[in-house]
N, C-alpha and C positions, 0 to 999 in steps of 0.2 A: 505492500499499500503507499506507504514511506516513498517506496524507489519508484513506484508510477507517479507520484507528485512531484517528486525531484526532476524526471526526464521532463513533464508536462512544463515544469516551469523553466529549465534549461531551453526550448526546444522555441519559446517565442522569445525569449534573448536572442538565438543564435540568427530568428528571424531578422528580429532588429537590426543586429550588428549585420547584417548582409546589406539590410534596405539604406542604412548607411554607408556603407562601404559603396554602394551602387551609386545613392548620391553624390560623394565625392568625385568617382571614375565620370559623372557627367558635366563636368568644372573642367577633367580633361590638365589635372594635377602636373602632368607629365609637361605640357606645352607652356603650363603656366612659368614654371622655372625659369626660363629663358627669359618671359616678356619681364617677370619681378626682379632681374638681375639687372636690366636696363633699368626699368626704374630706380633701381635703388642705387647705382652707378651713377647715374644724368644726377640726380638729387646732391648727391657728394659734389658732381662739377656744379650744381649751381649753385653752390653755397655747403654751410655747416648745419642740417639739420638734425633737431631732436631727434633721440630715437624713438620718442613716443611718436613725432611727425611720420619719421622710415615706418615704422610699424602702419600707423590708421591708414598709409596713402596706401604699402602694399595691400595692406585685407581691402580696403576698396577696388582698388583694382585686381585685387583677386575676384573679387565679386563681381565685377562688373565683366571681364574677359569667361569666369568657371559661370556664369549667368548664358554667356553667349555661347561658350563650347555647351551647355545644353541644350540649347533651342536649336543648334548643329544635329545635335541626336535624335530630336526630336524630328527635324524637318529629314535626314537621312538615314531612317529607321528603314524606309524600306529599299536602298542599294547597301544598306549595313549588312542588312539579312544575306544578302546574297553573294559579299565576299569573306571569304575567310579570314581575312588579316580580323576584321570587327564584326563578324557574326558573334563572337562572346558578348558585345556590347551588352550592358543593360537591357535597352529594348528591343533590341530583335531575339533577345534570347530569354525575354517573358518577365524578367526579375520589374522591372519600373516600366508604368503603362504609360505610353503616346503621351498623354491629358497629364498627367504627373508630373513628365519633364518639363514641357510645356510652361505651364504653372512653376514650376521650377524655378524655371529661368528666368524668367518676365521678372519673377521675385526677389530674387536675387539681384538683376541691375538695376530696379528701382531702388532696391537697400542699398547701392554703390551709389548711385546719384546721391540719396539720401543722408548717407554717411561721410562722405567727401562734401559735401556742402555744410555738414555738421566743424566736420574735422578739419577739414582744410582749408578751400576757397570755392567759390562756383565755378571760376574758370574751369580746375582741378576736375569739376563731376561732369561737367558740360562735355570735357574734351573724354572721360573718359566714357559717360554715355554715349557721343559719338564713334569710338571703339567697338562697343556694342552694336549699335546700328550698321553699322559699316560691315560685321561679321556677320548676322545673321542676314538681313536684309540686302544689302550689295551684294555679299560673295556668297554665302549659303544659298538666299532664295534667287538670286538672280540670273550670279554669275553663273555658279561652279558648273550650270548642268546646261548652261547655251553658250558658251566660248571657250576657245582654250586659252586666253587672254583674263582668265576668272582668276588666278593665283598673282598677276600684275598688279590688276586693279583692286582684288580683294585683301591684298597682300598690306595695302594700307592700314586696315585695320589693327595689326601687329606690328604696324610702326608709330603708334598711339602713345604707347606707354611714359617713353622719355617726354616729350610733352607734357603726361600726364604731371610724372615728377619732378619738370621744371615749376611747372605751374604752383603744384604745390608747397613748394620752397618761394618763389619766388612773387607770386600772383600777376606774371604774366608772362608773357612770352618774347624773347629776343633773337640774332639770326644764329646763336647756336645750338640752340634744341631742333633749331627748323631743319638744321644741316643734319644732327642728330637721328629724327626721324627720316631722312632722304637717306642716310644711311642703312639704315632696317629696311625699309623699301626699296631699295635694289636690294638690297642681300637675298630679298625671299625668294623673287623668280630661281635663280642659280640654286640655292637651297633645296626649295622643293620640287624644283623640276632633274635634282639629280635624284631625291625618292621617286618621284613617279617614274623614273626610267625602272625602277625596281619593281614598282606596282604597274605595268602596263598593262598588263593582260588583266589585271584585276577591274582595273577604271573600263577598258574597252570592254569586258565581262556586263557591267551597269552601264555602259551610256552615257560616261560623263569624258565631258571630251578633257580631257587632259592633253596636253603639247603631244607627248609622247604618241597618243592616240589617232590624234587630227592630223597631228605634220608629219608624224614621223620620228624613230630612233634620232637621223643624222641630222634633222633640223634641230631636235630637241637640243643637243648637243653643240652645236651652234650657235643656238640662242643663249647657252649656258656661258661660253666663251662668249659672250657678246656682254651681255650684263654681268660680268664678272671686271669686264677693262672697267665698265663704267661706274663699277662700285668701286674699284682702285681709286678713280677718278674722285668722284665724288668723296670719298675716304679723307681725302689731302683738304676739302672744303673749311676744316674748322679749324688748320693750322694755318692757310691762306687769308683767311678770314682773321686772324689773333686772335680768336678764341683760345685756341691751346696749341701748348710748343713743344720743345725740339723732343722729350719725352713721348708725347703722343706719336711724332712725324716717323721717327725712327719706326715704332712700331706700327704704325698704319702701312709705313713702305714694306716692309718684313712680311709683315702677314697678307698685302695684300700679293708682293711676288707669291706668298705659298701659294695663296687663292687661285689666281690665275694660273699658275702651275699644274695647279690641280685640273682647273678645267682643260688646259692645254691636252693632259694626260689622259683624260677623258676625251679626248677628240680625236687623238691616236687609238688610244689603244679599245675604246669603244666596247667594255664587258660588265658585266654588274661590278667588278670586282672597285675597281676604278670609281664607277655612278656613288659604291657604298662608301668610299675612301673620301669621297669629295662633300661625300651629307655630312658624315661625320664629324669631318674637318669642319665642317659649316657653321656648326654651334662651337668648336671648340674654339674657334673666328671671333665669332660675334662676341664672348664671353670678354676671351682678352682684349678685343679691341678697346670694348667698354673700362676693364678694367686698367686699360693701359692711360684713357682721358681721366682715370679716377687717380692713378701715381703722377700724371705729371699737373693736374692740378695743386695735391697735396703734399710734394713732395719737393 
């Protein structure tokens, strides 16, 4: 009898934990880590924010991006169910109801705006909200299933965190945060297209017009190289405009050469290993580049 009661008590607890785990998964925490890194580093470049302000801004940013991720899960549930990589996500696996995910995502977006307005300022809150709208309506609903340029323009949503971080510290925007936005904007296509080369067959299966599916792998590799060169040029703007100094310049030049070299290697080898190598390096690249900005300002 006692054992039966204990089992009954454990099952609901386990179920509740699974729901929490699935709701967190809807916010795409792995993607969030890089967004939060660009937020924190930009805040440190902008000034000397308190730990409290940094934490408040990061929480608001997480709520906004996480809410957008949940809405993305809701909208893409049909294609997620057909792809091996995404079939075990909470909605297609049947662990979270679609309506629950949608309401959860919108609620997080609204909560983010309220939280950032109260703890930082209205500008930071509006910028975060623009990222939410950009990712959900512009990228997920409008562009993703219509054009191979989905990640080019939709990727602007992922470039918003530096603007949010800067606005949270200074209450405004100047030239430097715009350059940081541009860096992430031009970094996104080669980063994502390298991944899409690895996922080409799955995207083709569900008729999502990613660049390798629509234009072929050869043209995708050319576009990756082109955007890598554009990224290299854009990363020099903070130094040329006088916003950052020699430490950043050296780091941006060295990292840029390595990024372009990876794109050239992908162009020549044209295999999955080269694509994976560039994709993984692109993650390290962005983290090191923004860390170099902090080192330049603080050292």
